[in-house]
C-alpha positions as CSV (number, residue, x, y, z in Angstrom):
1,M,187.3,-90.8,-50.2
2,S,186.1,-87.7,-48.5
3,R,186.4,-85.7,-51.7
4,R,184.1,-88.3,-53.4
5,R,181.6,-88.0,-50.5
6,N,181.7,-84.2,-50.7
7,R,181.0,-84.3,-54.5
8,L,178.2,-86.8,-54.0
9,G,176.8,-84.6,-51.2
10,D,177.0,-81.6,-53.4
11,V,175.2,-83.3,-56.3
12,L,172.5,-84.8,-54.0
13,S,172.0,-81.4,-52.4
14,A,171.6,-79.7,-55.7
15,V,169.1,-82.4,-56.9
16,L,167.2,-82.2,-53.7
17,G,167.1,-78.4,-54.1
18,L,165.7,-78.8,-57.6
19,V,163.0,-81.3,-56.3
20,V,162.0,-78.9,-53.6
21,L,161.9,-75.9,-56.0
22,A,159.7,-77.9,-58.4
23,A,157.4,-78.8,-55.5
24,V,157.2,-75.2,-54.3
25,A,156.4,-74.1,-57.8
26,G,153.5,-76.4,-57.8
27,Q,154.5,-78.5,-60.8
28,S,152.6,-81.7,-61.0
29,A,153.9,-84.9,-62.6
30,A,151.1,-84.5,-65.3
31,Q,152.5,-81.2,-66.5
32,E,154.7,-81.1,-69.5
33,P,158.3,-80.1,-68.9
34,R,158.9,-76.5,-69.9
35,R,161.8,-74.1,-70.7
36,V,162.4,-71.4,-68.1
37,R,165.1,-68.7,-68.6
38,G,167.6,-70.6,-70.6
39,V,167.1,-73.8,-68.5
40,W,164.9,-76.6,-69.6
41,A,162.7,-78.2,-67.0
42,G,162.4,-82.0,-67.3
43,E,161.6,-85.2,-65.4
44,I,163.3,-88.5,-64.8
45,S,161.5,-91.4,-66.6
46,A,163.7,-94.3,-65.4
47,R,163.0,-96.2,-62.2
48,S,166.6,-95.5,-61.1
49,L,169.1,-93.3,-63.0
50,N,172.8,-92.9,-62.4
51,V,174.1,-89.3,-62.2
52,R,177.7,-89.1,-63.4
53,E,180.4,-86.4,-63.0
54,G,180.8,-86.1,-66.8
55,P,179.1,-86.9,-70.1
56,G,179.7,-90.6,-70.5
57,E,179.6,-94.0,-68.8
58,N,183.4,-93.7,-68.1
59,Y,182.7,-91.0,-65.6
60,E,182.2,-91.7,-61.9
61,I,178.7,-92.2,-60.6
62,V,178.1,-89.3,-58.1
63,G,174.4,-89.9,-57.3
64,K,171.1,-91.4,-58.3
65,L,167.7,-90.0,-59.3
66,K,164.4,-91.8,-59.5
67,R,161.3,-91.8,-61.7
68,G,159.3,-88.5,-61.2
69,D,162.3,-86.5,-59.9
70,K,162.3,-83.0,-61.5
71,I,165.5,-81.7,-63.1
72,E,166.7,-78.6,-64.9
73,A,168.8,-79.3,-68.0
74,V,171.3,-76.7,-69.1
75,D,173.5,-78.4,-71.7
76,A,174.0,-81.5,-73.8
77,V,177.0,-83.4,-75.2
78,G,175.8,-86.1,-77.6
79,R,173.1,-88.0,-75.7
80,W,174.3,-86.8,-72.3
81,V,172.5,-84.0,-70.5
82,R,174.1,-81.7,-67.9
83,L,171.9,-80.8,-64.9
84,N,171.7,-77.3,-63.4
85,G,173.7,-77.0,-60.2
86,D,177.0,-76.1,-58.6
87,T,178.8,-79.3,-59.6
88,D,179.0,-81.3,-62.8
89,A,176.1,-83.7,-62.9
90,W,175.2,-85.6,-66.1
91,V,172.5,-88.1,-67.0
92,H,171.7,-90.0,-70.2
93,R,168.9,-88.3,-72.3
94,S,167.1,-91.6,-73.0
95,F,165.8,-91.6,-69.4
96,L,164.5,-88.0,-69.4
97,K,161.3,-86.3,-70.4
98,L,162.4,-83.0,-71.9
99,P,160.5,-80.5,-74.1
100,E,160.8,-80.9,-77.9
101,D,162.7,-77.6,-78.1
102,F,165.5,-78.8,-75.7
103,M,168.8,-77.2,-76.9
104,A,167.1,-75.7,-79.9
105,P,168.6,-72.4,-80.8
106,A,166.4,-69.5,-79.7
107,F,167.1,-67.2,-82.6
108,S,164.7,-64.9,-84.5
109,D,164.0,-65.4,-88.2
110,A,166.4,-62.5,-88.9
111,E,169.1,-64.1,-86.8
112,N,168.5,-67.4,-88.6
113,S,168.8,-65.6,-91.9
114,F,172.2,-64.3,-90.8
115,L,173.3,-67.7,-89.7
116,D,172.3,-69.1,-93.1
117,W,174.3,-66.3,-94.8
118,A,177.3,-66.9,-92.5
119,A,177.2,-70.7,-93.1
120,G,177.1,-70.1,-96.9
121,R,180.3,-68.0,-96.9
122,G,182.4,-71.2,-96.6
123,D,185.2,-69.5,-94.6
124,L,183.7,-70.0,-91.1
125,G,184.2,-73.2,-89.3
126,E,182.3,-72.1,-86.2
127,I,180.2,-69.1,-85.2
128,S,178.7,-68.1,-81.9
129,V,176.4,-65.1,-81.5
130,D,177.0,-64.1,-77.9
131,G,174.5,-61.3,-77.7
132,D,175.0,-57.6,-77.1
133,G,176.7,-57.2,-80.5
134,R,179.4,-59.8,-79.8
135,I,180.2,-62.6,-82.2
136,S,183.0,-65.2,-82.0
137,V,184.1,-67.2,-85.1
138,V,186.7,-69.8,-85.9
139,L,187.8,-69.8,-89.6
140,V,188.1,-73.0,-91.5
141,P,191.7,-74.3,-91.2
142,E,192.0,-74.8,-95.0
143,L,191.8,-71.0,-95.4
144,G,195.2,-70.4,-93.8
145,A,194.2,-66.8,-93.2
146,D,196.7,-64.3,-91.8
147,A,195.7,-61.7,-89.2
148,E,194.9,-59.1,-91.9
149,T,192.6,-61.5,-93.8
150,A,191.0,-62.6,-90.5
151,K,190.3,-59.0,-89.6
152,A,188.7,-58.3,-93.0
153,I,186.5,-61.4,-92.6
154,A,185.6,-60.4,-89.0
155,R,184.4,-56.9,-90.3
156,E,182.4,-58.5,-93.1
157,V,180.7,-60.9,-90.6
158,G,180.0,-58.0,-88.2
159,C,178.4,-55.8,-90.9
160,G,176.6,-58.9,-92.2
161,Y,175.1,-59.4,-88.8
162,R,173.9,-55.7,-88.7
163,D,172.4,-56.0,-92.1
164,Q,170.9,-59.5,-91.9
165,A,169.7,-59.5,-88.3
166,G,168.8,-55.8,-88.1
167,F,171.1,-55.2,-85.1
168,D,171.2,-51.4,-84.4
169,G,174.4,-51.1,-82.3
170,P,178.0,-51.8,-83.0
171,V,179.0,-55.4,-83.6
172,T,182.4,-56.7,-82.5
173,V,183.6,-60.0,-84.1
174,T,186.5,-61.9,-82.5
175,V,188.3,-64.5,-84.7
176,W,189.7,-67.3,-82.6
177,P,192.4,-69.9,-83.5
178,E,191.3,-73.4,-84.6
179,E,191.3,-74.7,-81.0
180,G,188.7,-72.0,-80.1
181,P,188.7,-69.4,-77.4
182,T,191.3,-70.9,-75.2
183,G,194.1,-68.4,-75.7
184,D,194.8,-65.3,-77.6
185,W,192.4,-64.3,-80.4
186,V,193.7,-64.0,-84.0
187,A,191.9,-60.8,-85.0
188,Q,189.1,-58.6,-84.0
189,A,187.0,-56.1,-85.9
190,R,184.0,-53.9,-85.3
191,C,181.2,-52.7,-87.5
192,P,180.7,-49.8,-87.8
């Protein structure tokens, strides 16, 4: 029971901190939510909203928010939105006022061109541009690629990023197994 109280206390402290920060920043309820440094500012629109420890109704309720409370959203899984803080705190998106660009990729036209090119290849199941010349990919399982083939694809993707996105530095591409970056990578290549 004390673990539950501690978790509830952590969530409520984080939420109270966000409310205080919003008040200090001088945000009024009339202002539109805005995105700040990779975090989207928003506001609760429901009279009372359950805060859960995970993205779904099957997760334990760890707190409550009320209409007008300011929040910072950092992630989404389906219709569930993760709140910024030290502990997991999730709310349903239906009861939030968030900016239209919430969770929209913040890529340039050149990076979008690269992503279109990469999607058109047909051999990439997932791709993540991590910044600073690092890219992670998962190959489509049907490809059945060995390490040598995976390395050749990684090099093509890295050089494609340099060409399509106009990246000046070296690009390192890591190919992960089908389950993603949970263990050892399959191959890695650098361009140039």
